[in-house]
C-alpha positions in Angstrom: -47.4 -26.9 4.7 -49.6 -26.3 1.9 -50.3 -22.9 0.8 -53.4 -22.3 -1.0 -53.0 -21.4 -4.8 -54.5 -18.0 -4.6 -52.0 -17.0 -1.9 -48.8 -17.8 -4.0 -48.8 -14.6 -6.4 -49.2 -12.2 -3.4 -46.2 -13.9 -1.2 -44.3 -13.8 -4.7 -45.1 -10.2 -5.0 -44.3 -9.2 -1.6 -40.8 -10.7 -1.8 -40.1 -9.2 -5.0 -41.3 -5.8 -3.8 -39.1 -6.0 -0.6 -36.1 -7.2 -2.7 -36.9 -4.3 -5.1 -37.3 -1.5 -2.4 -34.2 -2.7 -0.6 -32.2 -2.5 -4.1 -33.6 1.0 -4.8 -33.1 2.3 -1.4 -29.4 1.3 -1.2 -28.6 2.4 -4.7 -30.4 5.5 -5.1 -32.2 6.4 -2.1 -29.5 7.3 0.0 -29.8 4.5 2.7 -26.7 3.1 4.1 -25.5 0.6 6.4 -24.1 1.5 9.8 -20.4 0.7 9.1 -20.8 3.2 6.0 -22.2 5.8 8.0 -19.4 5.5 10.4 -16.8 5.6 8.0 -18.3 8.7 6.5 -18.6 10.3 9.8 -14.9 9.6 10.6 -14.0 10.9 7.2 -15.7 14.2 7.7 -14.3 14.6 11.3 -11.0 14.2 10.1 -11.3 16.8 7.4 -12.7 19.1 9.8 -9.9 18.5 12.5 -7.3 19.2 9.5 -9.2 22.1 8.5 -9.1 23.5 11.9 -5.3 23.0 12.3 -4.3 24.7 9.2 -4.4 28.3 11.1 -1.7 26.6 13.7 0.4 25.6 10.8 0.4 29.1 9.0 0.9 30.7 12.5 4.0 28.5 13.2 5.3 29.5 9.6 4.6 33.3 10.2 6.6 33.1 13.5 9.5 31.1 12.4 12.7 33.0 12.1 13.9 31.2 9.3 10.4 31.6 7.3 12.2 33.2 4.1 14.7 30.2 3.8 12.2 27.5 4.3 9.8 29.0 2.1 12.2 29.2 -0.8 13.0 25.5 0.0 9.3 24.6 -0.4 8.9 26.6 -3.6 12.3 24.8 -5.0 11.1 21.5 -4.4 8.9 19.5 -7.0 5.4 19.6 -6.7 5.1 16.1 -5.5 7.6 16.6 -3.0 6.4 20.1 -1.5 4.4 18.0 1.2 7.4 16.5 2.7 9.3 19.9 2.5 6.6 21.4 4.6 6.6 18.5 7.1 10.5 18.8 7.1 10.1 22.5 8.3 8.3 21.3 11.4 5.2 23.6 10.5 2.9 20.4 10.1 3.9 19.0 13.5 0.9 19.5 15.6 1.8 20.8 19.2 2.1 17.8 21.5 2.9 15.5 18.6 6.3 14.0 17.9 5.9 13.3 14.1 4.4 15.5 11.2 0.9 15.0 10.0 0.7 14.6 6.2 -2.7 15.8 5.5 -2.1 19.0 7.5 1.2 19.5 5.6 -0.9 19.2 2.3 -3.6 21.5 3.4 -0.9 24.0 4.8 0.7 24.3 1.3 -2.6 25.7 0.1 -2.6 28.0 2.8 1.0 29.0 2.1 0.4 29.6 -1.4 -2.2 32.2 -0.5 -0.2 33.7 2.4 2.9 34.1 0.1 1.2 36.0 -2.6 
């Protein structure tokens, strides 16, 4: 197919413009793929579920008969081992689950610090 000479600059301009718009849109325009949007939505949902479960963890800590001893053990643990200490208390185990949730334990530590002071 022979393209007229006067049409070639228009075709090149359209192709370069489309590439430029795509690059700018995905880089600075806030565009994203469906997979990226799905990943972001799952992360947001996970964070919201953990935030909703923190009161359950704090309530379990308040009603625990061994609260004082367990809080002392958590405070005595090194900073990087406090999450494991909260998991060992059972406060980070969601009702209906067999294993403690690491993210919930981390969020519960922050609530316990506020609750303990």
